[in-house]
C-alpha positions in Angstrom: -4.0 -14.8 -31.4 -7.0 -15.9 -29.7 -7.0 -19.5 -31.1 -5.3 -21.2 -28.2 -7.0 -19.3 -25.4 -9.1 -21.7 -23.1 -11.9 -19.6 -21.6 -12.3 -21.9 -18.7 -8.5 -21.5 -17.8 -9.1 -17.6 -18.1 -11.9 -17.6 -15.8 -9.8 -19.8 -13.1 -7.2 -17.5 -13.5 -9.3 -14.4 -13.0 -11.0 -16.1 -9.9 -7.2 -16.3 -8.6 -6.6 -13.0 -9.3 -9.4 -11.9 -7.2 -8.5 -14.1 -4.3 -5.1 -12.8 -4.4 -6.1 -9.1 -4.4 -8.6 -9.8 -1.5 -5.7 -11.2 0.4 -3.4 -8.4 -0.5 -6.0 -5.9 0.7 -6.5 -7.7 4.0 -2.6 -7.6 4.5 -2.4 -4.2 3.9 -5.1 -3.3 6.2 -3.4 -4.8 9.0 -0.1 -3.1 8.5 1.1 -0.1 10.3 3.3 2.6 9.3 5.3 5.2 11.2 6.5 8.4 10.1 8.6 10.8 12.1 9.5 14.7 11.7 11.3 17.2 13.6 14.2 14.6 14.8 11.2 12.5 16.4 9.4 15.4 17.9 6.5 14.4 15.9 5.4 10.8 15.1 2.3 9.7 13.3 1.0 6.2 12.9 -1.0 5.2 9.8 -2.7 2.1 9.0 -2.6 0.2 5.7 -5.9 1.8 4.9 -4.3 5.3 5.0 -6.0 6.2 8.2 -4.0 8.1 10.9 -4.3 5.7 14.2 -2.0 7.7 16.6 -0.1 11.0 16.9 2.5 11.7 19.3 3.8 15.5 19.8 6.5 16.6 21.8 5.3 19.2 24.2 7.8 21.8 23.1 5.9 21.7 19.8 2.8 23.1 21.3 4.4 26.5 21.8 5.1 26.9 17.9 1.9 26.5 16.0 3.4 27.1 12.7 6.2 24.6 12.9 3.8 22.3 14.4 1.7 22.5 11.2 4.6 22.2 8.8 5.7 19.2 10.5 2.2 17.6 10.7 1.6 18.1 7.0 4.9 16.7 6.0 4.6 13.7 8.4 1.2 12.8 7.1 2.4 12.8 3.6 5.3 10.9 4.2 3.1 8.2 6.1 0.9 8.2 3.1 3.8 7.8 0.8 4.7 4.5 2.6 1.4 3.2 2.3 1.0 3.7 -1.4 4.7 2.5 -2.0 3.8 -0.6 -0.3 0.5 -0.9 -2.1 2.4 -0.6 -5.3 5.0 -3.2 -4.4 2.3 -5.6 -3.2 0.5 -5.4 -6.5 3.6 -5.8 -8.5 4.5 -9.0 -6.4 1.1 -10.3 -7.1 1.4 -9.6 -10.7 4.8 -11.0 -10.7 3.5 -14.5 -9.5 1.1 -14.5 -12.6 3.9 -15.6 -15.4 1.6 -18.1 -17.0 -0.7 -15.5 -17.9 0.7 -15.1 -21.2 0.5 -18.9 -22.1 -3.4 -18.4 -22.0 -2.9 -16.2 -25.2 -0.8 -18.3 -27.0 2.4 -16.6 -26.1 5.4 -18.7 -25.5 
């Protein structure tokens, strides 16, 4: 299985993977995601790092603490899911671009 493997090529491939991972991470950090709840009465903006950047709350929600709390939890969870899904899609795209990885191990 390993008789056709070139360690120099493997090292180059690993360097390329590291470079692509750094680029992907930088791209993710620059993205912003917006989640809404309550028909737009609550809006949360999150960075690609998973940090909440901004929250907009309709004044009418300030009178109903319980509803506001439920909507905040839902909205933050939705924004986190957006970030994670995009990370997964980016990682899968990066791995898909490495089609020649199998050739290093003698697979054809």
